[in-house]
KENU-659673 format. One record per residue: residue in three letters; x, y, z of N, C-alpha, C in turn. Coordinates in steps of 0.05 Angstrom, whole numbers, plus 5000, padded with zeros to 4 digits. Atoms other than C-alpha are relative to their C-alpha. Layout:
# KENU-659673
ALAXYZXYZXYZ;...
END
This chain:
# KENU-659673
MET501749765000500050005000501850255000;PRO498349765001503150674980499650185024;SER500249824977504751175035498650264991;GLU501449755005500551805040502050235003;GLU498249764999504052465026499050195021;LEU500649784982504352995079500050264985;ASP500049735012503053725063502850104998;PRO497349885001509154095039500450215022;ILE499349774983512754585084499650254983;LEU500549765015510455275062500550245019;ILE499249774984513855895090500350244982;GLN499749765016513556615066501050235017;VAL499149754988517257255083499750214979;THR500249785019516457935051502450175004;VAL497549854999522758315034499650264984;PRO500449745015522359065015502450084984;LEU497649955016528059024964499449904971;PRO500450085028528658924888500349704996;ILE500050285006527358234860502849894993;PRO497350115007534358154828501849955024;MET498450034976537658254895499249765016;ILE501050234985533257734928500649744986;TYR499550245016533857234872502949925001;ALA497150064998541457284874500749865026;ALA499550134974541157064947499549704999;PHE500550295004538756384921501749884978;THR498550105022543356324861502950065000;ASP497249934998549956634880501349875025;SER498750154978554456184922500950175023;ALA498949824979557656764960497750125017;LYS502349894985550857054979498649795017;LEU501350224985548056375001501449975027;THR498550044974553656345054499450235019;GLY500749784982551157005082497549955017;TRP502550044985544556715106499149715003;LEU501150275000543455985091501949785009;CYS498150224995549755555096502850115005;ASP497249924996557155555111501649994975;ALA498650025026559355365040497949934979;ALA501950055022555755334973501449974974;LYS499150025028557055104902497549984984;VAL502549995015551455314857500750064971;GLU499949945029551155274781497150074993;ALA502749905004545155704766499049954972;LYS501150085025542355314708498649735005;ILE501450264997537554724700502049784997;GLY498150225000541454094716502650075014;GLY497649924986546854494752500049915030;ARG499750074972549454344822498650205018;TYR501049824979545954624883500849865026;GLU498750144977550654384938500650205022;LEU499749834977550454685007501149845023;SER499050144977554154505070500150175025;TRP500049874973553954665144502049865017;VAL498250114980558954565200498750045027;GLY501149954973557754555275498449765009;GLU501650204986552654175316498549824980;THR501450165019548453945257501450034973;ALA498449995025553853885204498749814979;PHE500950175022551253625137500450144974;GLU499849895027551453715063497449924985;SER502350055018545553775016501150014972;ARG498950015028547853544947497649984981;GLY502349995018542153774903500750084972;GLU499749925028541053954831497750194994;VAL502049805009537354544800498049854982;LEU502050155015530854244774498350194982;GLN501549805015527354884750501150275007;MET498949734995529255604743499050194979;GLN500749775017526456244714501250245014;PRO498649774987531156834730498050215010;ASP501649804986528057324779497149925005;VAL502750104995521856884785500049775020;ASP500050244983523356204816502549834996;ILE497950205002528355654829499049755016;GLY500750254986527254924848502449824999;PHE497750184998532454424871499449765017;SER500350244983532953724899501550065027;TRP499049954973534653684973500749745014;THR499350234983538353185017500350115028;GLY500049914972537453245092502449915016;PRO497750074983542253165150500149715007;ALA499450294994545252505175497749865015;ALA502150124984539552385224497749904982;PHE502150085018534852315164501149884974;ASP498650105025539852025113498649764987;GLU501250245011536851335105497150054990;LEU502849935006529851625103499750174975;MET500449805020530652215056501949994976;ASN497949965020536952135015500749764983;ARG499150245014537551414991497649864987;PRO497649995016537951194937500550284988;LYS499749725010536751924915498350185017;ALA501549804985533952564943497049964996;LYS502950055002526552464958498350265004;THR501549764996524653184974501250224982;HIS499349785018524953824933499250275013;VAL500549734990525254564950499350174975;TYR500949825021521655074907499750285012;VAL500249724990522455834917498950174978;ARG501049815020518356354881499950285012;LEU500149724992518557114884497750134986;ALA502349865012512457544872499650275014;GLU500449734989510958284881497550005017;SER502349964982506358484937500150305008;PRO500049724991504259164966502350085019;GLU497949954980509559095021502849954990;GLY497350075010515358874977499849764982;ILE499950255015517158194948499449775019;ASP500550244984513957574976501849784991;VAL498250235005519057014980498649765013;THR501550244991515256354985501749754995;LEU498550255001518955705000498149775005;GLU501650254998515555034989501949774999;HIS498350244998519154395011498149774999;SER501950215004515353794985501449724998;GLY499050285003516053034981499849855027;TRP500250134973514352865054497949784999;VAL501750245000511152185067499149965029;SER501050044973506851985126501749795016;GLY498550174983509951625185501550165020;ASP498749854979513251815250502850124992;GLU497349905008520351865221499850234981;TRP500449785019517952295163499050255013;GLU501049764986514052745210502250135016;ALA497849884985520252845252501950154981;ALA498349875020524353015190498650254990;ARG501549775010518853485165500150225021;SER500049804979518553835233502750145002;TRP497349894998526153925236500450204977;HIS499749835024526054215165498250255002;PHE501749774997520154675181501550225017;HIS498649814982524054995238502650114987;PHE497649925014530455015196499350224979;TRP500749815021527055375137498850265011;ASP501249754987523155855182502350185010;ASP497749854991529656065215501650124977;ARG498349905022533456125150498750214983;LEU501349795016528256535113499950265015;HIS499849754985528157035170502950115000;ARG497249925003535757045166500450134973;LEU499849895027535057175091499150295000;LYS501149724999530757795104502050185014;ASP498149834985535658065156502650044984;TYR497649985016541657915112499750194977;LEU500449835022538758265052499650295008;ILE500449724991536558885090502750115010;GLN497349924991543458915123501850064976;SER498449965024546758845055499350254985;ALA500949765015542559395025500450265014;TYR500049744985542559905081502350025020;GLY497749984981548559725125499249985028;
END
């Protein structure tokens, strides 16, 4: 019997800055290290690498690939989770995907992140919960990083 899918993680922040500046924060390796990870290797093209790594308490690498991309509109990439979820999420290949889209709103640019591919079950729910908190923290860091970069 196939497993039931859980709802995707869906998080949104609004950033009062130009779209190209925000989009670059997802496609430029140097900018990604300002808010998301400790090291990044991104080839901003469909089929390109989207590899991120972290050191410290929850050290891990996400070795993804760009799956979709429209400059200044959206980017989607495969995702591999930390070691605690390796057997569940990463083998034999990445089972979840991250999709980010940018859209104008009255307050600025809405940055919406959707992380999908979650399956029902206690282990999957634990992985989804960890990632929800991770992405919520990181998107707020993104907003702070971009405002700091723009205004000092």
